[in-house]
Residue, then its C-alpha position, 0 to 999 in steps of 0.5 A: x581321224x581321217x575323213x572320206x566324203x561319201x557322195x551319198x552319205x557325206x563326210x564319214x570316218x574312213x573306217x566305214x569304207x572298204x577299198x574295192x580296187x582300181x577302176x580299169x576298163x572291163x573286157x567283154x566277158x563273153x569274148x575275152x580269153x580266160x587270161x584276159x579276164x584273170x588279168x582284169x580280175x586279179x591284177x592292178x597297175x599299182x601306179x604312183x600318183x592319182x588313180x581312180x578307185x572303187x570304194x564301198x561305204x559299208x553301212x549303206x552298201x553304196x559303191x562309188x568312185x574316188x580319185x586318190x593320190x597314192x603317194x600322199x594318200x590324199x582323197x581328191x574327189x569322190x563321185x557317183x559311178x553314173x558320172x562315167x557309166x550309163x548302163x549296168x553290165x548284166x552277167x549271165x550263165x552261158x546258154x548251152x544252146x549258144x555254145x555247145x561243148 
């Protein structure tokens, strides 16, 4: 049985988690092109070695980050996203007054 240490809930069976993708820098959604946004949403680097990834603990709906070696599948560390992010990104529909068609 493989165990993952959840920063909120402690060590849990890996079956309680869902992989959320690599951590990558998000382009400014209000200023980037459709191609840049699509690249961010759909493409991954798929690097061999240590990468930072988003993970979800399904039972608590808690999103966190993990550093994992993709060659050995070893989880090196897990941590709360607040270690990296200081503010939440809010998405809103464009205002037609700001961007007339």
